[in-house]
MDTraj code that builds the backbone (N, CA, C; nanometers):
import mdtraj as md
import numpy as np

residues = "MET THR SER PRO THR PRO PHE SER LEU ALA VAL ALA VAL GLN PRO ALA ASP ILE ASP ASP LEU GLY HIS VAL ASN ASN VAL VAL TYR LEU ARG TRP VAL GLN ASP VAL ALA ILE ALA HIS TRP ARG ALA ALA ALA SER PRO ALA ALA GLN ALA GLU LEU ALA TRP VAL ALA VAL ARG HIS GLU ILE ASP TYR LYS HIS PRO ALA MET PRO GLY ASP VAL VAL VAL ALA ARG THR TRP VAL GLY THR ALA ASP ALA ARG ARG PHE GLU ARG LEU THR GLU ILE VAL ARG GLU SER ASP GLY ARG LEU LEU ALA ARG ALA ARG THR LEU TRP CYS PRO ILE SER ARG ALA THR GLY ARG LEU THR ARG VAL SER ASP GLU VAL ARG ALA SER PHE SER VAL PRO GLY".split()
xyz = np.array([
    [0.0817, 1.8900, -1.2652],
    [0.1159, 1.7858, -1.1707],
    [0.1182, 1.6538, -1.2456],
    [0.2191, 1.5744, -1.2250],
    [0.2281, 1.4446, -1.2879],
    [0.1803, 1.3373, -1.1914],
    [0.1233, 1.2315, -1.2464],
    [0.0791, 1.1191, -1.1642],
    [0.1961, 1.0272, -1.1392],
    [0.2079, 0.9784, -1.0166],
    [0.3154, 0.8846, -0.9889],
    [0.2878, 0.7509, -1.0582],
    [0.3926, 0.6802, -1.0913],
    [0.3794, 0.5487, -1.1523],
    [0.3465, 0.4466, -1.0447],
    [0.2387, 0.3700, -1.0632],
    [0.2044, 0.2699, -0.9615],
    [0.3104, 0.1599, -0.9512],
    [0.3272, 0.1103, -0.8310],
    [0.4105, -0.0059, -0.8028],
    [0.3149, -0.1236, -0.7914],
    [0.3478, -0.2357, -0.8529],
    [0.2579, -0.3510, -0.8558],
    [0.3185, -0.4724, -0.7885],
    [0.2307, -0.5504, -0.7262],
    [0.2686, -0.6743, -0.6603],
    [0.1591, -0.7760, -0.6866],
    [0.1950, -0.8883, -0.7500],
    [0.0985, -0.9961, -0.7754],
    [0.0947, -1.0890, -0.6547],
    [-0.0266, -1.1322, -0.6202],
    [-0.0464, -1.2183, -0.5037],
    [-0.1463, -1.3274, -0.5405],
    [-0.1106, -1.4517, -0.5134],
    [-0.2030, -1.5627, -0.5343],
    [-0.2898, -1.5796, -0.4102],
    [-0.4193, -1.5938, -0.4308],
    [-0.5105, -1.6196, -0.3201],
    [-0.4761, -1.7559, -0.2599],
    [-0.4625, -1.7584, -0.1288],
    [-0.4284, -1.8810, -0.0564],
    [-0.5540, -1.9393, 0.0096],
    [-0.5566, -2.0698, 0.0340],
    [-0.6735, -2.1294, 0.1004],
    [-0.7083, -2.0612, 0.2335],
    [-0.6093, -2.0187, 0.3092],
    [-0.6353, -1.9534, 0.4379],
    [-0.6985, -1.8149, 0.4215],
    [-0.6963, -1.7582, 0.3002],
    [-0.7560, -1.6269, 0.2744],
    [-0.9080, -1.6334, 0.2610],
    [-0.9615, -1.7533, 0.2433],
    [-1.1035, -1.7712, 0.2143],
    [-1.1839, -1.7788, 0.3443],
    [-1.2964, -1.7059, 0.3474],
    [-1.3808, -1.7044, 0.4673],
    [-1.4990, -1.8006, 0.4518],
    [-1.5899, -1.7961, 0.5470],
    [-1.7060, -1.8856, 0.5478],
    [-1.8017, -1.8626, 0.4307],
    [-1.7908, -1.7486, 0.3659],
    [-1.8763, -1.7193, 0.2508],
    [-1.8154, -1.7667, 0.1192],
    [-1.6937, -1.8236, 0.1254],
    [-1.6316, -1.8795, 0.0062],
    [-1.5517, -1.7820, -0.0768],
    [-1.5276, -1.6634, -0.0249],
    [-1.4441, -1.5666, -0.0968],
    [-1.3391, -1.5103, -0.0014],
    [-1.2504, -1.4266, -0.0540],
    [-1.1428, -1.3708, 0.0276],
    [-1.2018, -1.2818, 0.1370],
    [-1.1554, -1.3030, 0.2587],
    [-1.1997, -1.2255, 0.3741],
    [-1.1526, -1.0815, 0.3629],
    [-1.2334, -0.9877, 0.4119],
    [-1.2000, -0.8450, 0.4045],
    [-1.0657, -0.8115, 0.4688],
    [-1.0305, -0.8808, 0.5758],
    [-0.9047, -0.8533, 0.6451],
    [-0.7854, -0.8823, 0.5542],
    [-0.7996, -0.9762, 0.4634],
    [-0.6899, -1.0118, 0.3720],
    [-0.6590, -0.8949, 0.2784],
    [-0.7619, -0.8233, 0.2351],
    [-0.7382, -0.7067, 0.1498],
    [-0.6508, -0.6045, 0.2215],
    [-0.6774, -0.5857, 0.3499],
    [-0.5961, -0.4933, 0.4292],
    [-0.4509, -0.5412, 0.4359],
    [-0.4316, -0.6710, 0.4505],
    [-0.2948, -0.7252, 0.4493],
    [-0.2276, -0.6977, 0.3150],
    [-0.3011, -0.7150, 0.2056],
    [-0.2443, -0.6880, 0.0736],
    [-0.2083, -0.5399, 0.0583],
    [-0.2915, -0.4505, 0.1111],
    [-0.2612, -0.3072, 0.1077],
    [-0.1293, -0.2811, 0.1800],
    [-0.1110, -0.3418, 0.2946],
    [0.0133, -0.3251, 0.3705],
    [0.1307, -0.3899, 0.2977],
    [0.1115, -0.5103, 0.2458],
    [0.2204, -0.5810, 0.1776],
    [0.2735, -0.5040, 0.0572],
    [0.1836, -0.4476, -0.0236],
    [0.2300, -0.3741, -0.1417],
    [0.2958, -0.2428, -0.1019],
    [0.2488, -0.1790, 0.0056],
    [0.3127, -0.0560, 0.0536],
    [0.4552, -0.0844, 0.0996],
    [0.4724, -0.1912, 0.1752],
    [0.6063, -0.2288, 0.2238],
    [0.6972, -0.2654, 0.1073],
    [0.6450, -0.3427, 0.0128],
    [0.7262, -0.3817, -0.1033],
    [0.7682, -0.2594, -0.1843],
    [0.6781, -0.1626, -0.2001],
    [0.7110, -0.0405, -0.2725],
    [0.8221, 0.0366, -0.2016],
    [0.8085, 0.0533, -0.0711],
    [0.9105, 0.1235, 0.0076],
    [1.0462, 0.0554, -0.0078],
    [1.0490, -0.0757, 0.0060],
    [1.1760, -0.1498, -0.0027],
    [1.2370, -0.1446, -0.1418],
    [1.1534, -0.1390, -0.2443],
    [1.2037, -0.1357, -0.3819],
    [1.2549, 0.0027, -0.4213],
    [1.1966, 0.1077, -0.3647],
    [1.2268, 0.2422, -0.4133],
    [1.3093, 0.3289, -0.3189],
    [1.3056, 0.3014, -0.1905],
    [1.3788, 0.3861, -0.0951],
    [1.5252, 0.3461, -0.0894],
    [1.6080, 0.4428, -0.0642],
    [1.7513, 0.4148, -0.0506],
    [1.7754, 0.3314, 0.0756],
    [1.8858, 0.2573, 0.0788],
    [1.9189, 0.1836, 0.2012],
    [1.9285, 0.2749, 0.3240],
    [1.9787, 0.3959, 0.3044],
    [1.9889, 0.4896, 0.4171],
    [1.8503, 0.5280, 0.4683],
    [1.7574, 0.5560, 0.3768],
    [1.6216, 0.5919, 0.4183],
    [1.5537, 0.4744, 0.4887],
    [1.5742, 0.3534, 0.4378],
    [1.5146, 0.2357, 0.5005],
    [1.5708, 0.2124, 0.6404],
    [1.6990, 0.2412, 0.6591],
    [1.7608, 0.2239, 0.7908],
    [1.7125, 0.3296, 0.8899],
    [1.6739, 0.4445, 0.8393],
    [1.6336, 0.5564, 0.9246],
    [1.4845, 0.5573, 0.9568],
    [1.4001, 0.5183, 0.8604],
    [1.2552, 0.5359, 0.8730],
    [1.1787, 0.4044, 0.8733],
    [1.0705, 0.4036, 0.9476],
    [0.9677, 0.2999, 0.9392],
    [0.8356, 0.3745, 0.9231],
    [0.7296, 0.3019, 0.8935],
    [0.6007, 0.3651, 0.8669],
    [0.4916, 0.3011, 0.9503],
    [0.3992, 0.3836, 0.9982],
    [0.2823, 0.3342, 1.0692],
    [0.1576, 0.3900, 1.0011],
    [0.0585, 0.3042, 0.9896],
    [-0.0694, 0.3466, 0.9330],
    [-0.1516, 0.4126, 1.0420],
    [-0.2104, 0.5272, 1.0089],
    [-0.2966, 0.5957, 1.1044],
    [-0.4427, 0.5975, 1.0585],
    [-0.4676, 0.5591, 0.9350],
    [-0.6053, 0.5541, 0.8849],
    [-0.6108, 0.4673, 0.7603],
    [-0.7122, 0.3813, 0.7538],
    [-0.7406, 0.3010, 0.6347],
    [-0.8842, 0.3249, 0.5924],
    [-0.9052, 0.3403, 0.4634],
    [-1.0392, 0.3433, 0.4040],
    [-1.0362, 0.2438, 0.2887],
    [-1.1277, 0.1478, 0.2903],
    [-1.1315, 0.0482, 0.1841],
    [-1.2729, 0.0388, 0.1287],
    [-1.2825, 0.0453, -0.0021],
    [-1.4090, 0.0215, -0.0712],
    [-1.3967, -0.1135, -0.1411],
    [-1.4828, -0.2059, -0.1023],
    [-1.4843, -0.3392, -0.1619],
    [-1.5816, -0.3380, -0.2788],
    [-1.5340, -0.3746, -0.3968],
    [-1.6159, -0.3688, -0.5181],
    [-1.6661, -0.5061, -0.5618],
    [-1.5763, -0.6034, -0.5657],
    [-1.6099, -0.7397, -0.6085],
    [-1.5216, -0.8369, -0.5314],
    [-1.5697, -0.9585, -0.5076],
    [-1.4908, -1.0535, -0.4291],
    [-1.3788, -1.1193, -0.5092],
    [-1.2696, -1.1442, -0.4407],
    [-1.1650, -1.2324, -0.4938],
    [-1.2033, -1.3732, -0.4506],
    [-1.1736, -1.4689, -0.5356],
    [-1.2200, -1.6057, -0.5141],
    [-1.1026, -1.7033, -0.5087],
    [-1.1284, -1.8246, -0.4579],
    [-1.0219, -1.9267, -0.4581],
    [-0.9657, -1.9433, -0.5989],
    [-0.8348, -1.9543, -0.6073],
    [-0.7676, -1.9718, -0.7354],
    [-0.7317, -1.8425, -0.8061],
    [-0.7847, -1.7304, -0.7603],
    [-0.7518, -1.6022, -0.8244],
    [-0.6077, -1.5613, -0.7945],
    [-0.5520, -1.4881, -0.8862],
    [-0.4299, -1.4115, -0.8627],
    [-0.4727, -1.2664, -0.8725],
    [-0.4343, -1.1876, -0.7741],
    [-0.4690, -1.0461, -0.7754],
    [-0.3413, -0.9647, -0.7906],
    [-0.3583, -0.8434, -0.8393],
    [-0.2473, -0.7497, -0.8508],
    [-0.2836, -0.6279, -0.7670],
    [-0.1996, -0.5998, -0.6685],
    [-0.2143, -0.4798, -0.5866],
    [-0.1246, -0.3730, -0.6468],
    [-0.1842, -0.2591, -0.6806],
    [-0.1096, -0.1453, -0.7371],
    [-0.1183, -0.0304, -0.6384],
    [-0.0038, 0.0284, -0.6072],
    [-0.0041, 0.1382, -0.5107],
    [0.0816, 0.2531, -0.5589],
    [0.0483, 0.3697, -0.5101],
    [0.1260, 0.4908, -0.5357],
    [0.0977, 0.5874, -0.4223],
    [0.1877, 0.6820, -0.4038],
    [0.1703, 0.7831, -0.3002],
    [0.1093, 0.9060, -0.3646],
    [0.0064, 0.9569, -0.3008],
    [-0.0582, 1.0794, -0.3466],
    [0.0085, 1.1989, -0.2823],
    [-0.0682, 1.2801, -0.2166],
    [-0.0116, 1.3984, -0.1529],
    [0.0634, 1.3598, -0.0258],
    [0.1635, 1.4383, 0.0049],
    [0.2462, 1.4104, 0.1220],
    [0.3047, 1.5397, 0.1741],
    [0.3253, 1.5411, 0.3031],
    [0.4023, 1.6490, 0.3623],
    [0.5129, 1.5837, 0.4449],
    [0.5759, 1.6562, 0.5303],
    [0.6906, 1.6025, 0.6031],
    [0.6513, 1.4922, 0.7011],
    [0.5231, 1.4872, 0.7420],
    [0.4819, 1.3916, 0.8453],
    [0.3648, 1.3009, 0.8082],
    [0.3072, 1.3164, 0.6923],
    [0.1918, 1.2334, 0.6574],
    [0.1898, 1.2079, 0.5071],
    [0.1775, 1.0805, 0.4724],
    [0.1728, 1.0395, 0.3325],
    [0.0393, 0.9715, 0.3052],
    [-0.0242, 1.0127, 0.1974],
    [-0.1453, 0.9458, 0.1505],
    [-0.1018, 0.8394, 0.0501],
    [-0.1375, 0.7149, 0.0773],
    [-0.1045, 0.6051, -0.0149],
    [-0.2354, 0.5499, -0.0691],
    [-0.2410, 0.5390, -0.2005],
    [-0.3591, 0.4881, -0.2699],
    [-0.3276, 0.3499, -0.3260],
    [-0.4248, 0.2613, -0.3183],
    [-0.4042, 0.1238, -0.3639],
    [-0.5282, 0.0756, -0.4372],
    [-0.5071, 0.0047, -0.5457],
    [-0.6138, -0.0661, -0.6152],
    [-0.5757, -0.2131, -0.6212],
    [-0.6737, -0.2977, -0.5995],
    [-0.6526, -0.4421, -0.6098],
    [-0.7426, -0.4917, -0.7224],
    [-0.6800, -0.5531, -0.8221],
    [-0.7531, -0.6017, -0.9391],
    [-0.7263, -0.7510, -0.9578],
    [-0.8231, -0.8179, -1.0195],
    [-0.8022, -0.9586, -1.0548],
    [-0.7133, -0.9617, -1.1789],
    [-0.6090, -1.0410, -1.1744],
    [-0.5134, -1.0456, -1.2848],
    [-0.5767, -1.0951, -1.4143],
    [-0.6627, -1.1948, -1.4067],
    [-0.7150, -1.2585, -1.5281],
    [-0.8017, -1.1664, -1.6132],
    [-0.8774, -1.0765, -1.5510],
    [-0.9665, -0.9909, -1.6284],
    [-0.9529, -0.8414, -1.5980],
    [-0.8635, -0.8064, -1.5040],
    [-0.8416, -0.6662, -1.4707],
    [-0.9539, -0.6024, -1.3915],
    [-1.0475, -0.6812, -1.3442],
    [-1.1618, -0.6269, -1.2698],
    [-1.1169, -0.5687, -1.1360],
    [-1.1637, -0.4480, -1.1078],
    [-1.1332, -0.3825, -0.9818],
    [-1.2069, -0.4536, -0.8693],
    [-1.1311, -0.5024, -0.7705],
    [-1.1890, -0.5731, -0.6562],
    [-1.2012, -0.4830, -0.5344],
    [-1.1033, -0.3955, -0.5157],
    [-1.1053, -0.3060, -0.4000],
    [-1.0177, -0.1851, -0.4286],
    [-1.0516, -0.0770, -0.3599],
    [-0.9743, 0.0469, -0.3688],
    [-0.9529, 0.0954, -0.2254],
    [-0.8293, 0.1357, -0.1938],
    [-0.7991, 0.1784, -0.0565],
    [-0.7232, 0.3104, -0.0563],
    [-0.7460, 0.3841, 0.0519],
    [-0.6699, 0.5064, 0.0806],
    [-0.6211, 0.4919, 0.2233],
    [-0.4898, 0.5033, 0.2405],
    [-0.4299, 0.4882, 0.3727],
    [-0.3429, 0.6095, 0.4011],
    [-0.3472, 0.6567, 0.5236],
    [-0.2565, 0.7625, 0.5674],
    [-0.1481, 0.6987, 0.6520],
    [-0.0242, 0.7251, 0.6145],
    [0.0929, 0.6692, 0.6820],
    [0.1759, 0.7825, 0.7402],
    [0.2332, 0.7587, 0.8558],
    [0.3247, 0.8546, 0.9178],
    [0.4610, 0.7884, 0.9364],
    [0.5679, 0.8640, 0.9135],
    [0.7019, 0.8095, 0.9319],
    [0.7433, 0.8142, 1.0788],
    [0.8115, 0.7101, 1.1213],
    [0.8698, 0.7100, 1.2553],
    [1.0191, 0.6816, 1.2437],
    [1.0917, 0.7345, 1.3371],
    [1.2356, 0.7123, 1.3436],
    [1.2604, 0.5715, 1.3965],
    [1.3425, 0.4947, 1.3270],
    [1.3789, 0.3620, 1.3774],
    [1.4620, 0.3742, 1.5054],
    [1.5370, 0.4819, 1.5184],
    [1.6241, 0.5004, 1.6353],
    [1.5443, 0.5317, 1.7614],
    [1.4391, 0.6127, 1.7473],
    [1.3648, 0.6567, 1.8657],
    [1.2255, 0.5966, 1.8782],
    [1.1719, 0.5462, 1.7671],
    [1.0353, 0.4961, 1.7674],
    [0.9307, 0.6060, 1.7689],
    [0.9730, 0.7288, 1.7478],
    [0.8825, 0.8441, 1.7520],
    [0.8557, 0.9001, 1.6131],
    [0.7444, 0.9697, 1.6056],
    [0.7097, 1.0393, 1.4829],
    [0.8265, 1.1285, 1.4408],
    [0.8545, 1.1293, 1.3115],
    [0.9645, 1.2090, 1.2599],
    [0.9237, 1.2725, 1.1278],
    [1.0104, 1.3505, 1.0741],
    [0.9884, 1.4120, 0.9429],
    [1.0699, 1.3360, 0.8390],
    [1.0208, 1.3392, 0.7163],
    [1.0983, 1.2817, 0.6068],
    [1.1684, 1.3947, 0.5326],
    [1.2758, 1.3598, 0.4701],
    [1.3507, 1.4590, 0.3931],
    [1.2732, 1.4968, 0.2673],
    [1.3074, 1.6107, 0.2119],
    [1.2472, 1.6531, 0.0857],
    [1.2760, 1.5507, -0.0235],
    [1.3940, 1.4892, -0.0171],
    [1.4325, 1.3892, -0.1170],
    [1.3395, 1.2683, -0.1130],
    [1.3121, 1.2168, 0.0061],
    [1.2214, 1.1021, 0.0185],
    [1.0820, 1.1422, -0.0281],
    [1.0331, 1.2543, 0.0170],
    [0.8997, 1.2993, -0.0222],
    [0.8907, 1.3149, -0.1728],
    [0.9897, 1.3763, -0.2339],
    [0.9870, 1.3991, -0.3788],
    [0.9931, 1.2693, -0.4586],
    [1.0610, 1.1683, -0.4054],
    [1.0747, 1.0444, -0.4815],
    [0.9507, 0.9566, -0.4737],
    [0.8609, 0.9828, -0.3798],
    [0.7433, 0.8970, -0.3636],
    [0.6101, 0.9641, -0.3916],
    [0.6025, 1.0955, -0.3949],
    [0.4705, 1.1582, -0.3937],
    [0.4582, 1.2735, -0.4912],
    [0.3331, 1.3134, -0.5081],
    [0.3038, 1.4339, -0.5854],
    [0.2960, 1.5494, -0.4861],
    [0.3167, 1.6715, -0.5320],
    [0.3115, 1.7851, -0.4387],
    [0.1754, 1.7954, -0.3708],
    [0.1783, 1.8369, -0.2424],
    [0.0552, 1.8505, -0.1636],
    [-0.0147, 1.9810, -0.1891],
])
top = md.Topology()
chain = top.add_chain()
for i, resn in enumerate(residues, 1):
    res = top.add_residue(resn, chain, resSeq=i)
    for name in ("N", "CA", "C"):
        top.add_atom(name, md.element.get_by_symbol(name[0]), res)
traj = md.Trajectory(xyz[None], top)
C-alpha cells in the first residue's frame, strides 16, 4: 500500500483567531481542518466531480499538541486514508511553519452528498482511487 501525498495549505494566524488565553482558539483548528480539506478537493477533483459532489463531516477527532500563537504561520497538511463508496477518512496535521512543530492532529470522517439532491450518495471508483488508499 502506498501513502497518499499530503496536500498543504499555509495559513497566517489572524488577530481574531486568538482567545482569552492568548493563543489560537480550538475552534480555529477545526476551521483549518475544513479549509485544507476543501482546498484539496478543489485542487484535485475534476470539474465534473466538483459539480456533482459536496462533502459533509460526520465526525471530527482532534488532538491538540501545542498552541499556535499570534504571528505564527501554520501549515495544514491533509490526505485521505481509507475510503469506501460512502465514507472517507481524512487525516490532517497542523504544524508551525517556522520550526515544523506539530500543533494538532485530526481525523475526520466525511460523506459525499449529491449536489442535485442533497442526499447521501456514492462516489465513483475513479474519485475514490484518486484521493485514497485502499480500505
